[in-house]
C-alpha positions in Angstrom: -82.3 200.3 -160.3 -79.9 197.6 -159.2 -79.5 194.6 -161.5 -80.6 191.2 -160.1 -77.7 188.9 -159.5 -77.9 185.5 -161.1 -78.4 182.6 -158.6 -75.2 180.9 -157.3 -75.0 177.2 -157.8 -73.0 175.3 -155.2 -71.2 172.2 -156.3 -69.5 169.7 -154.0 -66.3 168.0 -154.9 -66.6 164.2 -154.8 -63.9 161.7 -155.7 -65.2 159.1 -158.1 -64.2 156.1 -155.9 -66.8 153.9 -157.6 -64.9 154.4 -160.8 -61.3 154.4 -159.5 -61.9 151.2 -157.5 -62.7 149.4 -160.8 -59.3 150.2 -162.2 -56.3 148.2 -160.8 -53.4 150.1 -159.4 -51.0 147.4 -160.4 -50.9 144.4 -162.8 -48.7 141.4 -162.8 -46.7 140.7 -166.0 -44.5 137.6 -165.6 -42.5 138.1 -162.5 -42.9 141.9 -162.6 -45.5 144.0 -160.9 -46.3 147.1 -163.0 -47.9 150.2 -161.6 -50.9 151.4 -163.6 -51.0 155.2 -164.3 -54.1 157.0 -165.6 -52.9 159.0 -168.6 -56.0 160.3 -170.5 -59.6 161.3 -169.8 -62.8 162.3 -171.6 -66.4 162.4 -170.5 -69.9 162.9 -171.9 -73.4 162.3 -170.7 -73.2 158.6 -171.3 -69.6 157.5 -170.6 -66.4 158.3 -168.7 -63.3 157.1 -170.7 -60.0 156.7 -169.0 -56.8 155.7 -170.7 -53.9 154.1 -168.9 -50.2 153.5 -169.1 -50.7 149.8 -169.8 -52.6 150.3 -173.0 -56.0 149.5 -171.5 -59.0 151.8 -172.1 -61.5 151.8 -169.2 -65.0 152.8 -170.3 -67.5 153.5 -167.5 -71.2 153.6 -168.6 -72.9 156.2 -166.4 -76.4 154.8 -167.0 -75.9 151.2 -165.9 -72.9 151.8 -163.6 -70.8 149.3 -165.5 -67.1 149.3 -166.4 -65.8 147.8 -169.6 -62.2 147.4 -170.8 -60.8 147.6 -174.3 -57.2 147.3 -175.5 -54.9 147.2 -178.5 -53.6 143.9 -179.7 -49.9 143.4 -179.6 -47.5 145.3 -177.4 -48.6 147.2 -174.3 -48.1 150.9 -174.6 -49.4 154.0 -173.0 -52.6 155.6 -174.1 -52.1 159.4 -174.6 -55.5 160.7 -175.8 -59.1 159.6 -175.8 -62.1 161.3 -177.4 -65.8 160.2 -177.0 -68.6 161.0 -179.4 -72.3 160.3 -179.1 -74.2 160.5 -182.4 -76.3 157.7 -184.0 -73.8 155.3 -182.5 -71.4 155.8 -179.5 -67.8 156.1 -180.6 -64.5 156.4 -178.8 -61.2 157.2 -180.5 -57.9 156.3 -178.8 -54.4 157.4 -179.5 -51.1 155.9 -178.1 -47.5 156.9 -177.4 -46.2 155.2 -180.6 -48.8 156.9 -182.9 -51.4 154.1 -183.1 -55.0 155.4 -183.4 -58.1 153.2 -183.1 -61.8 153.8 -183.1 -64.2 151.6 -181.2 -67.9 151.5 -182.2 -69.6 150.6 -179.0 -72.5 148.2 -178.5 -75.9 149.7 -177.7 -79.0 148.1 -176.3 -81.3 150.7 -178.0 -83.3 149.5 -181.1 -81.7 150.2 -184.4 -78.2 150.9 -182.9 -75.0 148.9 -183.2 -75.2 145.4 -181.7 -71.6 144.3 -182.2 -68.3 145.9 -181.0 -66.2 147.0 -184.0 -62.8 148.5 -184.2 -61.2 150.7 -186.9 -57.5 151.4 -187.2 -55.7 154.4 -188.5 -52.7 152.5 -189.8 -49.1 153.5 -190.6 -49.2 157.4 -190.8 -48.4 158.6 -187.3 -45.0 157.6 -186.0 -45.0 159.5 -182.7 -47.2 160.2 -179.7 -50.8 161.2 -180.4 -51.5 164.6 -178.7 -55.0 165.5 -180.0 -58.2 164.0 -181.5 -61.3 165.7 -182.9 -64.6 164.3 -184.3 -67.0 165.7 -186.8 -70.5 165.8 -185.2 -71.8 162.9 -187.3 -68.8 160.6 -186.6 -67.8 160.2 -190.2 -64.6 162.2 -189.8 -61.8 161.9 -187.3 -58.7 164.2 -187.1 -55.6 163.1 -185.2 -52.5 165.1 -184.4 -49.1 164.1 -183.0 -46.1 165.6 -181.3 -44.2 165.9 -184.5 -46.8 168.2 -186.1 -48.6 165.7 -188.4 -52.4 165.9 -188.8 -54.2 162.9 -190.3 -57.8 162.9 -191.6 -59.7 159.6 -191.3 -63.0 159.0 -193.2 -65.1 156.4 -191.5 -67.9 154.4 -193.2 -69.5 152.6 -190.2 -72.0 150.8 -192.3 -69.3 149.3 -194.6 -66.7 149.0 -191.9 -64.2 151.1 -193.8 -61.6 153.6 -192.5 -59.5 155.5 -195.1 -56.8 157.8 -193.7 -54.5 160.4 -195.3 -52.0 163.1 -194.1 -53.6 166.6 -194.6 -51.3 169.0 -192.8 -47.8 168.9 -191.3 -46.6 171.6 -188.9 -43.1 172.2 -187.6 -44.1 171.8 -183.9 -46.2 169.6 -181.8 -50.0 169.7 -182.1 -51.6 170.6 -178.8 -55.3 171.0 -179.7 -57.8 170.1 -182.5 -61.4 171.1 -183.0 -63.6 170.6 -186.0 -66.9 172.3 -187.1 -68.5 173.2 -190.4 -65.6 172.0 -192.7 -63.1 174.1 -190.7 -60.4 172.5 -188.5 -59.0 174.6 -185.7 -55.4 173.6 -185.1 -53.2 174.8 -182.2 -49.5 174.0 -182.1 -46.7 175.0 -179.8 -45.9 177.9 -182.2 -49.2 179.1 -183.6 -53.0 178.7 -184.0 -54.6 178.3 -187.5 -57.8 177.5 -189.3 -57.6 174.7 -191.9 -60.4 174.8 -194.5 -60.8 171.1 -195.4 -62.6 171.7 -198.7 -60.2 174.3 -200.1 -57.1 172.8 -198.4 -56.2 176.3 -197.3 -54.7 177.7 -194.1 -55.5 180.9 -192.3 -53.3 181.8 -189.3 -54.8 183.3 -186.2 -52.7 186.3 -185.3 -49.3 187.2 -186.7 -46.7 186.7 -184.0 -45.5 183.2 -183.2 -45.9 181.9 -179.6 -42.9 182.3 -177.3 
C-alpha cells in the first residue's frame, strides 16, 4: 500500500515594503549624507527587529503595524546582532561593532506587564564586535559572544533593574553561534563546537577534529 504524501503548502515571496519604507535609506549628519545599511535581523510572532549601520534599532510591532526606534547614547556605530525574546515581558538584546551590548525591556499595553521602557547595559567586558547573543527562556540570563572569542554571561533582575555581567569562557577564535537551554550553552566558533555546562563550568567538545 502506497504511503499518503503530506500536503504541500505553497508560500508566496512578498517584500516587506511596509517595513522597509519606514526605514530611511540616508540620514543627514552635518554636511554629510550617510547611507543607512541594514546589518542585523531577528523576528518572532510579535516583532521584527532590524539593526542598522547608524546604530539605530528599528522595531516593528506586527500587531499594531507600528515602527519604533531605539538607539545607544554617544557615538553612532553599527549594530551587528539583535535577539528578541517574548516571555513575561518583551525583551530585545542588541550588540554593536565595538562590543557594546544593551537590553531593552519593551513597553506593553497588557495588564500586569511593563509600562516603562528600560535599558540595561553590559558594560566594559567585550572590546570587539558582537557576533552572537542567546537568551534563557525566562529572560533572566543573556549570553553574548564576540569575534575575539569572549563569551559573557549577564544575569538580569528586571524587577530590581539590575544587570550583572562576567566573562565565563574565552575561545581562541571568533564566536559564530550561541544557544542556551537547560543550563547548557551551545557554542560554535570558527574552529570547533562545544557544550558549556554553566553550573559545573565544564566544557565538552562536539567531535574531535578542528574545523578547516
